[in-house]
All heavy atoms as TSV, in Angstrom:
chain	resi	resn	atom	element	x	y	z
A	1	MET	N	N	-5.816	-18.595	10.468
A	1	MET	CA	C	-6.469	-17.298	10.313
A	1	MET	C	C	-5.675	-16.440	9.323
A	1	MET	O	O	-4.435	-16.394	9.381
A	1	MET	CB	C	-6.569	-16.580	11.645
A	1	MET	CG	C	-7.349	-15.300	11.594
A	1	MET	SD	S	-7.618	-14.742	13.296
A	1	MET	CE	C	-8.610	-13.363	12.961
A	2	LYS	N	N	-6.361	-15.775	8.418
A	2	LYS	CA	C	-5.682	-14.981	7.385
A	2	LYS	C	C	-5.254	-13.636	7.961
A	2	LYS	O	O	-5.934	-13.072	8.772
A	2	LYS	CB	C	-6.648	-14.787	6.211
A	2	LYS	CG	C	-6.926	-16.055	5.477
A	2	LYS	CD	C	-7.855	-15.847	4.327
A	2	LYS	CE	C	-8.154	-17.153	3.652
A	2	LYS	NZ	N	-9.036	-17.067	2.554
A	3	LYS	N	N	-4.080	-13.221	7.550
A	3	LYS	CA	C	-3.556	-11.921	7.979
A	3	LYS	C	C	-4.243	-10.764	7.233
A	3	LYS	O	O	-4.449	-10.869	6.012
A	3	LYS	CB	C	-2.055	-11.925	7.658
A	3	LYS	CG	C	-1.339	-10.678	8.136
A	3	LYS	CD	C	0.151	-10.763	7.817
A	3	LYS	CE	C	0.832	-9.501	8.152
A	3	LYS	NZ	N	2.265	-9.522	7.774
A	4	ILE	N	N	-4.628	-9.727	7.967
A	4	ILE	CA	C	-5.247	-8.567	7.335
A	4	ILE	C	C	-4.225	-7.638	6.827
A	4	ILE	O	O	-3.296	-7.226	7.550
A	4	ILE	CB	C	-6.141	-7.830	8.371
A	4	ILE	CG1	C	-7.289	-8.760	8.823
A	4	ILE	CG2	C	-6.697	-6.549	7.784
A	4	ILE	CD1	C	-8.179	-8.222	9.878
A	5	ILE	N	N	-4.242	-7.307	5.520
A	5	ILE	CA	C	-3.284	-6.433	4.900
A	5	ILE	C	C	-3.918	-5.038	4.838
A	5	ILE	O	O	-4.941	-4.851	4.184
A	5	ILE	CB	C	-2.959	-6.903	3.464
A	5	ILE	CG1	C	-2.510	-8.375	3.469
A	5	ILE	CG2	C	-1.948	-5.984	2.794
A	5	ILE	CD1	C	-1.205	-8.614	4.105
A	6	PRO	N	N	-3.270	-4.066	5.491
A	6	PRO	CA	C	-3.812	-2.683	5.379
A	6	PRO	C	C	-3.703	-2.137	3.920
A	6	PRO	O	O	-2.737	-2.427	3.284
A	6	PRO	CB	C	-2.986	-1.882	6.360
A	6	PRO	CG	C	-1.795	-2.654	6.680
A	6	PRO	CD	C	-2.085	-4.129	6.298
A	7	LEU	N	N	-4.733	-1.409	3.499
A	7	LEU	CA	C	-4.753	-0.930	2.138
A	7	LEU	C	C	-3.840	0.274	2.008
A	7	LEU	O	O	-3.734	1.123	2.924
A	7	LEU	CB	C	-6.171	-0.521	1.723
A	7	LEU	CG	C	-7.130	-1.655	1.591
A	7	LEU	CD1	C	-8.525	-1.150	1.293
A	7	LEU	CD2	C	-6.713	-2.638	0.558
A	8	GLU	N	N	-3.123	0.362	0.904
A	8	GLU	CA	C	-2.264	1.508	0.554
A	8	GLU	C	C	-2.738	2.063	-0.746
A	8	GLU	O	O	-3.504	1.484	-1.494
A	8	GLU	CB	C	-0.804	0.999	0.438
A	8	GLU	CG	C	-0.205	0.434	1.688
A	8	GLU	CD	C	1.215	-0.106	1.500
A	8	GLU	OE1	O	1.686	-0.080	0.331
A	8	GLU	OE2	O	1.814	-0.451	2.461
A	9	GLU	N	N	-2.232	3.275	-1.052
A	9	GLU	CA	C	-2.610	3.888	-2.306
A	9	GLU	C	C	-2.116	3.022	-3.462
A	9	GLU	O	O	-0.967	2.494	-3.420
A	9	GLU	CB	C	-1.884	5.262	-2.392
A	9	GLU	CG	C	-2.371	6.061	-3.627
A	9	GLU	CD	C	-1.819	7.497	-3.617
A	9	GLU	OE1	O	-1.547	8.022	-2.546
A	9	GLU	OE2	O	-1.707	8.030	-4.701
A	10	GLY	N	N	-2.976	2.797	-4.432
A	10	GLY	CA	C	-2.622	1.958	-5.592
A	10	GLY	C	C	-2.968	0.533	-5.431
A	10	GLY	O	O	-2.756	-0.276	-6.330
A	11	ASP	N	N	-3.598	0.141	-4.292
A	11	ASP	CA	C	-3.984	-1.270	-4.080
A	11	ASP	C	C	-5.304	-1.625	-4.790
A	11	ASP	O	O	-5.493	-2.799	-5.074
A	11	ASP	CB	C	-4.173	-1.542	-2.593
A	11	ASP	CG	C	-2.850	-1.799	-1.884
A	11	ASP	OD1	O	-1.803	-1.894	-2.580
A	11	ASP	OD2	O	-2.857	-1.846	-0.627
A	12	TYR	N	N	-6.113	-0.629	-5.085
A	12	TYR	CA	C	-7.351	-0.889	-5.803
A	12	TYR	C	C	-7.833	0.352	-6.520
A	12	TYR	O	O	-7.325	1.458	-6.276
A	12	TYR	CB	C	-8.446	-1.347	-4.800
A	12	TYR	CG	C	-8.955	-0.265	-3.888
A	12	TYR	CD1	C	-10.095	0.487	-4.220
A	12	TYR	CD2	C	-8.365	-0.012	-2.669
A	12	TYR	CE1	C	-10.551	1.474	-3.405
A	12	TYR	CE2	C	-8.805	0.970	-1.820
A	12	TYR	CZ	C	-9.930	1.724	-2.191
A	12	TYR	OH	O	-10.397	2.708	-1.353
A	13	TYR	N	N	-8.827	0.150	-7.402
A	13	TYR	CA	C	-9.494	1.253	-8.051
A	13	TYR	C	C	-10.966	0.926	-8.090
A	13	TYR	O	O	-11.355	-0.231	-7.890
A	13	TYR	CB	C	-8.942	1.545	-9.438
A	13	TYR	CG	C	-9.065	0.379	-10.405
A	13	TYR	CD1	C	-10.212	0.232	-11.200
A	13	TYR	CD2	C	-8.056	-0.590	-10.532
A	13	TYR	CE1	C	-10.329	-0.811	-12.058
A	13	TYR	CE2	C	-8.153	-1.628	-11.432
A	13	TYR	CZ	C	-9.294	-1.741	-12.205
A	13	TYR	OH	O	-9.441	-2.810	-13.040
A	14	LEU	N	N	-11.780	1.925	-8.299
A	14	LEU	CA	C	-13.228	1.712	-8.362
A	14	LEU	C	C	-13.667	1.515	-9.826
A	14	LEU	O	O	-13.283	2.286	-10.685
A	14	LEU	CB	C	-14.007	2.896	-7.753
A	14	LEU	CG	C	-13.769	3.089	-6.268
A	14	LEU	CD1	C	-14.505	4.339	-5.790
A	14	LEU	CD2	C	-14.214	1.915	-5.462
A	15	THR	N	N	-14.431	0.470	-10.064
A	15	THR	CA	C	-14.953	0.214	-11.385
A	15	THR	C	C	-16.108	1.199	-11.642
A	15	THR	O	O	-16.628	1.829	-10.740
A	15	THR	CB	C	-15.517	-1.221	-11.486
A	15	THR	OG1	O	-16.613	-1.358	-10.643
A	15	THR	CG2	C	-14.404	-2.244	-11.160
A	16	PRO	N	N	-16.497	1.339	-12.918
A	16	PRO	CA	C	-17.682	2.203	-13.210
A	16	PRO	C	C	-18.940	1.803	-12.418
A	16	PRO	O	O	-19.786	2.666	-12.179
A	16	PRO	CB	C	-17.867	2.029	-14.728
A	16	PRO	CG	C	-16.542	1.604	-15.234
A	16	PRO	CD	C	-15.901	0.809	-14.125
A	17	GLU	N	N	-19.012	0.549	-12.040
A	17	GLU	CA	C	-20.214	0.115	-11.287
A	17	GLU	C	C	-20.073	0.380	-9.781
A	17	GLU	O	O	-21.012	0.164	-9.033
A	17	GLU	CB	C	-20.409	-1.410	-11.484
A	17	GLU	CG	C	-20.704	-1.848	-12.893
A	17	GLU	CD	C	-19.438	-1.980	-13.736
A	17	GLU	OE1	O	-18.314	-2.072	-13.178
A	17	GLU	OE2	O	-19.573	-1.999	-14.990
A	18	GLY	N	N	-18.864	0.860	-9.375
A	18	GLY	CA	C	-18.658	1.195	-7.986
A	18	GLY	C	C	-17.996	0.120	-7.113
A	18	GLY	O	O	-17.894	0.270	-5.897
A	19	TYR	N	N	-17.551	-0.960	-7.746
A	19	TYR	CA	C	-16.877	-2.032	-7.012
A	19	TYR	C	C	-15.397	-1.732	-6.860
A	19	TYR	O	O	-14.754	-1.121	-7.702
A	19	TYR	CB	C	-17.091	-3.367	-7.716
A	19	TYR	CG	C	-18.488	-3.824	-7.801
A	19	TYR	CD1	C	-19.159	-3.780	-9.008
A	19	TYR	CD2	C	-19.120	-4.356	-6.660
A	19	TYR	CE1	C	-20.495	-4.205	-9.074
A	19	TYR	CE2	C	-20.412	-4.753	-6.729
A	19	TYR	CZ	C	-21.129	-4.699	-7.914
A	19	TYR	OH	O	-22.416	-5.117	-8.011
A	20	ARG	N	N	-14.740	-2.266	-5.822
A	20	ARG	CA	C	-13.316	-2.175	-5.684
A	20	ARG	C	C	-12.703	-3.285	-6.500
A	20	ARG	O	O	-13.098	-4.454	-6.431
A	20	ARG	CB	C	-12.871	-2.423	-4.223
A	20	ARG	CG	C	-13.019	-1.239	-3.360
A	20	ARG	CD	C	-12.431	-1.580	-2.010
A	20	ARG	NE	N	-12.845	-0.608	-1.020
A	20	ARG	CZ	C	-12.688	-0.721	0.245
A	20	ARG	NH1	N	-12.125	-1.792	0.789
A	20	ARG	NH2	N	-13.090	0.202	1.054
A	21	CYS	N	N	-11.689	-2.948	-7.302
A	21	CYS	CA	C	-10.974	-3.921	-8.115
A	21	CYS	C	C	-9.517	-3.879	-7.600
A	21	CYS	O	O	-8.844	-2.874	-7.802
A	21	CYS	CB	C	-11.082	-3.598	-9.559
A	21	CYS	SG	S	-10.333	-4.853	-10.626
A	22	PHE	N	N	-9.079	-4.941	-6.967
A	22	PHE	CA	C	-7.738	-4.988	-6.429
A	22	PHE	C	C	-6.704	-5.161	-7.564
A	22	PHE	O	O	-6.932	-5.913	-8.489
A	22	PHE	CB	C	-7.593	-6.095	-5.380
A	22	PHE	CG	C	-8.368	-5.759	-4.143
A	22	PHE	CD1	C	-9.571	-6.374	-3.911
A	22	PHE	CD2	C	-7.832	-4.861	-3.217
A	22	PHE	CE1	C	-10.273	-6.055	-2.718
A	22	PHE	CE2	C	-8.577	-4.570	-2.070
A	22	PHE	CZ	C	-9.774	-5.180	-1.835
A	23	THR	N	N	-5.588	-4.462	-7.393
A	23	THR	CA	C	-4.542	-4.454	-8.404
A	23	THR	C	C	-3.522	-5.624	-8.166
A	23	THR	O	O	-3.548	-6.264	-7.132
A	23	THR	CB	C	-3.748	-3.168	-8.399
A	23	THR	OG1	O	-3.119	-3.000	-7.124
A	23	THR	CG2	C	-4.664	-1.938	-8.675
A	24	GLU	N	N	-2.674	-5.844	-9.173
A	24	GLU	CA	C	-1.656	-6.870	-9.058
A	24	GLU	C	C	-0.744	-6.538	-7.873
A	24	GLU	O	O	-0.334	-7.453	-7.119
A	24	GLU	CB	C	-0.830	-6.899	-10.324
A	24	GLU	CG	C	0.220	-7.930	-10.321
A	24	GLU	CD	C	0.989	-8.036	-11.620
A	24	GLU	OE1	O	0.665	-7.310	-12.556
A	24	GLU	OE2	O	1.963	-8.830	-11.674
A	25	LYS	N	N	-0.497	-5.264	-7.623
A	25	LYS	CA	C	0.366	-4.843	-6.509
A	25	LYS	C	C	-0.236	-5.386	-5.170
A	25	LYS	O	O	0.491	-5.932	-4.353
A	25	LYS	CB	C	0.425	-3.332	-6.463
A	25	LYS	CG	C	1.137	-2.750	-5.233
A	25	LYS	CD	C	0.996	-1.244	-5.189
A	25	LYS	CE	C	1.374	-0.725	-3.802
A	25	LYS	NZ	N	1.070	0.670	-3.630
A	26	TYR	N	N	-1.530	-5.240	-4.972
A	26	TYR	CA	C	-2.169	-5.697	-3.763
A	26	TYR	C	C	-2.101	-7.224	-3.622
A	26	TYR	O	O	-1.742	-7.762	-2.552
A	26	TYR	CB	C	-3.613	-5.308	-3.712
A	26	TYR	CG	C	-4.337	-5.855	-2.537
A	26	TYR	CD1	C	-4.169	-5.355	-1.239
A	26	TYR	CD2	C	-5.143	-7.042	-2.649
A	26	TYR	CE1	C	-4.794	-5.912	-0.115
A	26	TYR	CE2	C	-5.764	-7.566	-1.536
A	26	TYR	CZ	C	-5.547	-7.022	-0.305
A	26	TYR	OH	O	-6.186	-7.656	0.781
A	27	HIS	N	N	-2.374	-7.914	-4.731
A	27	HIS	CA	C	-2.323	-9.389	-4.674
A	27	HIS	C	C	-0.914	-9.906	-4.341
A	27	HIS	O	O	-0.758	-10.887	-3.571
A	27	HIS	CB	C	-2.714	-10.003	-6.034
A	27	HIS	CG	C	-4.194	-9.781	-6.291
A	27	HIS	ND1	N	-5.204	-10.409	-5.566
A	27	HIS	CD2	C	-4.855	-9.019	-7.207
A	27	HIS	CE1	C	-6.361	-10.062	-6.034
A	27	HIS	NE2	N	-6.201	-9.193	-7.044
A	28	LEU	N	N	0.128	-9.259	-4.873
A	28	LEU	CA	C	1.474	-9.662	-4.567
A	28	LEU	C	C	1.808	-9.410	-3.099
A	28	LEU	O	O	2.491	-10.244	-2.452
A	28	LEU	CB	C	2.482	-8.957	-5.470
A	28	LEU	CG	C	2.423	-9.435	-6.954
A	28	LEU	CD1	C	3.294	-8.499	-7.806
A	28	LEU	CD2	C	2.863	-10.884	-7.069
A	29	ARG	N	N	1.383	-8.277	-2.541
A	29	ARG	CA	C	1.593	-7.998	-1.118
A	29	ARG	C	C	0.878	-8.989	-0.228
A	29	ARG	O	O	1.374	-9.380	0.803
A	29	ARG	CB	C	1.158	-6.571	-0.781
A	29	ARG	CG	C	2.104	-5.494	-1.199
A	29	ARG	CD	C	1.799	-4.126	-0.676
A	29	ARG	NE	N	0.421	-3.821	-0.454
A	29	ARG	CZ	C	-0.123	-3.565	0.782
A	29	ARG	NH1	N	0.618	-3.533	1.821
A	29	ARG	NH2	N	-1.403	-3.292	0.885
A	30	ARG	N	N	-0.315	-9.390	-0.676
A	30	ARG	CA	C	-1.059	-10.365	0.106
A	30	ARG	C	C	-0.366	-11.736	0.128
A	30	ARG	O	O	-0.368	-12.400	1.201
A	30	ARG	CB	C	-2.467	-10.549	-0.488
A	30	ARG	CG	C	-3.378	-11.427	0.340
A	30	ARG	CD	C	-4.775	-11.499	-0.119
A	30	ARG	NE	N	-4.766	-12.039	-1.517
A	30	ARG	CZ	C	-5.836	-12.085	-2.288
A	30	ARG	NH1	N	-6.969	-11.601	-1.848
A	30	ARG	NH2	N	-5.746	-12.578	-3.475
A	31	GLY	N	N	0.234	-12.124	-0.981
A	31	GLY	CA	C	1.140	-13.264	-0.976
A	31	GLY	C	C	0.518	-14.609	-1.326
A	31	GLY	O	O	1.197	-15.630	-1.269
A	32	TYR	N	N	-0.728	-14.661	-1.697
A	32	TYR	CA	C	-1.335	-15.942	-2.087
A	32	TYR	C	C	-2.518	-15.707	-3.053
A	32	TYR	O	O	-3.043	-14.601	-3.124
A	32	TYR	CB	C	-1.785	-16.745	-0.903
A	32	TYR	CG	C	-2.938	-16.087	-0.112
A	32	TYR	CD1	C	-4.239	-16.373	-0.398
A	32	TYR	CD2	C	-2.636	-15.238	0.917
A	32	TYR	CE1	C	-5.274	-15.774	0.308
A	32	TYR	CE2	C	-3.650	-14.609	1.607
A	32	TYR	CZ	C	-4.973	-14.903	1.333
A	32	TYR	OH	O	-5.991	-14.313	2.010
A	33	CYS	N	N	-2.911	-16.712	-3.732
A	33	CYS	CA	C	-4.073	-16.666	-4.676
A	33	CYS	C	C	-5.311	-17.102	-3.922
A	33	CYS	O	O	-5.341	-18.142	-3.269
A	33	CYS	CB	C	-3.858	-17.558	-5.883
A	33	CYS	SG	S	-5.202	-17.547	-7.048
A	34	CYS	N	N	-6.394	-16.330	-4.011
A	34	CYS	CA	C	-7.653	-16.637	-3.319
A	34	CYS	C	C	-8.561	-17.518	-4.175
A	34	CYS	O	O	-9.582	-17.992	-3.750
A	34	CYS	CB	C	-8.375	-15.346	-2.928
A	34	CYS	SG	S	-8.846	-14.357	-4.350
A	35	GLN	N	N	-8.152	-17.724	-5.444
A	35	GLN	CA	C	-8.868	-18.625	-6.362
A	35	GLN	C	C	-10.294	-18.124	-6.617
A	35	GLN	O	O	-11.213	-18.940	-6.819
A	35	GLN	CB	C	-8.812	-20.090	-5.924
A	35	GLN	CG	C	-7.429	-20.594	-5.882
A	35	GLN	CD	C	-7.343	-22.059	-5.510
A	35	GLN	OE1	O	-8.325	-22.622	-5.015
A	35	GLN	NE2	N	-6.217	-22.655	-5.773
A	36	ASN	N	N	-10.489	-16.792	-6.688
A	36	ASN	CA	C	-11.771	-16.220	-7.041
A	36	ASN	C	C	-11.788	-15.703	-8.501
A	36	ASN	O	O	-12.819	-15.161	-8.915
A	36	ASN	CB	C	-12.133	-15.052	-6.097
A	36	ASN	CG	C	-12.541	-15.543	-4.741
A	36	ASN	OD1	O	-13.243	-16.544	-4.651
A	36	ASN	ND2	N	-12.159	-14.860	-3.698
A	37	GLY	N	N	-10.729	-15.852	-9.215
A	37	GLY	CA	C	-10.666	-15.409	-10.595
A	37	GLY	C	C	-10.519	-13.888	-10.710
A	37	GLY	O	O	-11.158	-13.271	-11.577
A	38	CYS	N	N	-9.721	-13.315	-9.865
A	38	CYS	CA	C	-9.560	-11.865	-9.819
A	38	CYS	C	C	-9.017	-11.347	-11.186
A	38	CYS	O	O	-8.186	-11.995	-11.805
A	38	CYS	CB	C	-8.586	-11.473	-8.711
A	38	CYS	SG	S	-9.128	-11.947	-7.073
A	39	ARG	N	N	-9.458	-10.175	-11.529
A	39	ARG	CA	C	-9.108	-9.561	-12.804
A	39	ARG	C	C	-7.586	-9.363	-12.963
A	39	ARG	O	O	-7.037	-9.558	-14.063
A	39	ARG	CB	C	-9.820	-8.205	-12.954
A	39	ARG	CG	C	-9.581	-7.526	-14.267
A	39	ARG	CD	C	-10.328	-6.205	-14.304
A	39	ARG	NE	N	-11.779	-6.488	-14.320
A	39	ARG	CZ	C	-12.711	-5.547	-14.270
A	39	ARG	NH1	N	-12.405	-4.292	-14.186
A	39	ARG	NH2	N	-13.976	-5.879	-14.265
A	40	HIS	N	N	-6.924	-9.013	-11.907
A	40	HIS	CA	C	-5.468	-8.727	-11.963
A	40	HIS	C	C	-4.611	-9.751	-11.193
A	40	HIS	O	O	-3.632	-9.393	-10.646
A	40	HIS	CB	C	-5.200	-7.327	-11.420
A	40	HIS	CG	C	-5.945	-6.243	-12.121
A	40	HIS	ND1	N	-5.594	-5.876	-13.449
A	40	HIS	CD2	C	-6.956	-5.465	-11.786
A	40	HIS	CE1	C	-6.427	-4.936	-13.839
A	40	HIS	NE2	N	-7.297	-4.666	-12.899
A	41	CYS	N	N	-5.049	-11.012	-11.205
A	41	CYS	CA	C	-4.318	-12.031	-10.481
A	41	CYS	C	C	-2.941	-12.268	-11.100
A	41	CYS	O	O	-2.809	-12.651	-12.250
A	41	CYS	CB	C	-5.121	-13.356	-10.523
A	41	CYS	SG	S	-4.288	-14.689	-9.658
A	42	PRO	N	N	-1.864	-12.049	-10.281
A	42	PRO	CA	C	-0.527	-12.309	-10.800
A	42	PRO	C	C	-0.103	-13.761	-10.728
A	42	PRO	O	O	0.969	-14.133	-11.187
A	42	PRO	CB	C	0.355	-11.465	-9.858
A	42	PRO	CG	C	-0.364	-11.461	-8.578
A	42	PRO	CD	C	-1.826	-11.458	-8.944
A	43	TYR	N	N	-0.957	-14.611	-10.140
A	43	TYR	CA	C	-0.650	-16.020	-9.923
A	43	TYR	C	C	-1.191	-16.883	-11.089
A	43	TYR	O	O	-0.936	-18.099	-11.095
A	43	TYR	CB	C	-1.193	-16.515	-8.600
A	43	TYR	CG	C	-0.661	-15.679	-7.449
A	43	TYR	CD1	C	-1.466	-14.762	-6.816
A	43	TYR	CD2	C	0.679	-15.838	-7.025
A	43	TYR	CE1	C	-0.934	-13.998	-5.770
A	43	TYR	CE2	C	1.157	-15.090	-6.004
A	43	TYR	CZ	C	0.372	-14.168	-5.373
A	43	TYR	OH	O	0.885	-13.422	-4.354
A	44	GLY	N	N	-1.864	-16.320	-12.042
A	44	GLY	CA	C	-2.288	-17.038	-13.247
A	44	GLY	C	C	-3.467	-17.976	-12.995
A	44	GLY	O	O	-3.644	-18.937	-13.768
A	45	TYR	N	N	-4.278	-17.720	-11.972
A	45	TYR	CA	C	-5.418	-18.633	-11.718
A	45	TYR	C	C	-6.451	-18.509	-12.839
A	45	TYR	O	O	-6.857	-17.403	-13.215
A	45	TYR	CB	C	-6.042	-18.306	-10.367
A	45	TYR	CG	C	-7.193	-19.209	-10.050
A	45	TYR	CD1	C	-6.968	-20.509	-9.624
A	45	TYR	CD2	C	-8.526	-18.771	-10.155
A	45	TYR	CE1	C	-7.993	-21.382	-9.353
A	45	TYR	CE2	C	-9.548	-19.623	-9.821
A	45	TYR	CZ	C	-9.312	-20.894	-9.440
A	45	TYR	OH	O	-10.357	-21.751	-9.149
A	46	ASP	N	N	-6.879	-19.608	-13.343
A	46	ASP	CA	C	-7.942	-19.653	-14.397
A	46	ASP	C	C	-9.178	-20.260	-13.758
A	46	ASP	O	O	-9.239	-21.442	-13.490
A	46	ASP	CB	C	-7.484	-20.486	-15.571
A	46	ASP	CG	C	-8.476	-20.490	-16.721
A	46	ASP	OD1	O	-9.644	-20.099	-16.537
A	46	ASP	OD2	O	-8.064	-20.905	-17.837
A	47	LYS	N	N	-10.181	-19.422	-13.494
A	47	LYS	CA	C	-11.400	-19.886	-12.827
A	47	LYS	C	C	-12.136	-20.942	-13.630
A	47	LYS	O	O	-12.749	-21.845	-13.022
A	47	LYS	CB	C	-12.309	-18.679	-12.518
A	47	LYS	CG	C	-13.425	-18.976	-11.587
A	47	LYS	CD	C	-14.159	-17.715	-11.196
A	47	LYS	CE	C	-15.144	-18.006	-10.149
A	47	LYS	NZ	N	-15.809	-16.749	-9.600
A	48	ASN	N	N	-12.102	-20.858	-14.917
A	48	ASN	CA	C	-12.796	-21.839	-15.772
A	48	ASN	C	C	-12.148	-23.243	-15.676
A	48	ASN	O	O	-12.842	-24.261	-15.702
A	48	ASN	CB	C	-12.807	-21.392	-17.241
A	48	ASN	CG	C	-13.646	-20.142	-17.419
A	48	ASN	OD1	O	-14.650	-19.943	-16.715
A	48	ASN	ND2	N	-13.199	-19.262	-18.273
A	49	ARG	N	N	-10.847	-23.263	-15.550
A	49	ARG	CA	C	-10.105	-24.546	-15.431
A	49	ARG	C	C	-9.814	-24.914	-14.023
A	49	ARG	O	O	-9.418	-26.058	-13.711
A	49	ARG	CB	C	-8.778	-24.471	-16.167
A	49	ARG	CG	C	-8.930	-24.391	-17.656
A	49	ARG	CD	C	-7.600	-24.470	-18.250
A	49	ARG	NE	N	-7.619	-24.114	-19.683
A	49	ARG	CZ	C	-6.568	-24.098	-20.425
A	49	ARG	NH1	N	-5.404	-24.465	-19.928
A	49	ARG	NH2	N	-6.641	-23.733	-21.657
A	50	GLN	N	N	-9.932	-23.986	-13.115
A	50	GLN	CA	C	-9.609	-24.127	-11.695
A	50	GLN	C	C	-8.176	-24.589	-11.521
A	50	GLN	O	O	-7.911	-25.470	-10.723
A	50	GLN	CB	C	-10.586	-25.066	-10.979
A	50	GLN	CG	C	-12.018	-24.531	-10.984
A	50	GLN	CD	C	-12.957	-25.471	-10.224
A	50	GLN	OE1	O	-12.639	-26.607	-9.899
A	50	GLN	NE2	N	-14.115	-24.945	-9.965
A	51	THR	N	N	-7.287	-23.923	-12.259
A	51	THR	CA	C	-5.866	-24.193	-12.151
A	51	THR	C	C	-5.065	-22.907	-12.130
A	51	THR	O	O	-5.569	-21.854	-12.508
A	51	THR	CB	C	-5.331	-25.016	-13.363
A	51	THR	OG1	O	-5.584	-24.243	-14.590
A	51	THR	CG2	C	-6.029	-26.366	-13.465
A	52	THR	N	N	-3.844	-23.051	-11.682
A	52	THR	CA	C	-2.919	-21.885	-11.672
A	52	THR	C	C	-1.885	-22.063	-12.773
A	52	THR	O	O	-1.247	-23.147	-12.822
A	52	THR	CB	C	-2.216	-21.738	-10.305
A	52	THR	OG1	O	-3.230	-21.576	-9.294
A	52	THR	CG2	C	-1.288	-20.536	-10.276
A	53	ASN	N	N	-1.750	-21.091	-13.636
A	53	ASN	CA	C	-0.739	-21.170	-14.701
A	53	ASN	C	C	0.474	-20.333	-14.308
A	53	ASN	O	O	0.326	-19.151	-14.052
A	53	ASN	CB	C	-1.338	-20.650	-16.011
A	53	ASN	CG	C	-2.552	-21.389	-16.469
A	53	ASN	OD1	O	-2.622	-22.582	-16.269
A	53	ASN	ND2	N	-3.529	-20.728	-16.979
A	54	PRO	N	N	1.655	-20.926	-14.250
A	54	PRO	CA	C	2.823	-20.158	-13.818
A	54	PRO	C	C	3.249	-19.092	-14.743
A	54	PRO	O	O	2.889	-18.871	-15.805
A	54	PRO	CB	C	3.931	-21.243	-13.777
A	54	PRO	CG	C	3.413	-22.471	-14.416
A	54	PRO	CD	C	1.944	-22.311	-14.576
């Protein structure tokens, strides 16, 4: 079961379309890559190649 990380200030911002966009800070606190191709992924995941670039 995945651990729920409580949101803190600076963990996300709202896009012009109204979606939450999680920041690199949030991803690092979460501690793993979800492999969804997140905009601010600090783990280097490339959704097109389905690989992680260090």
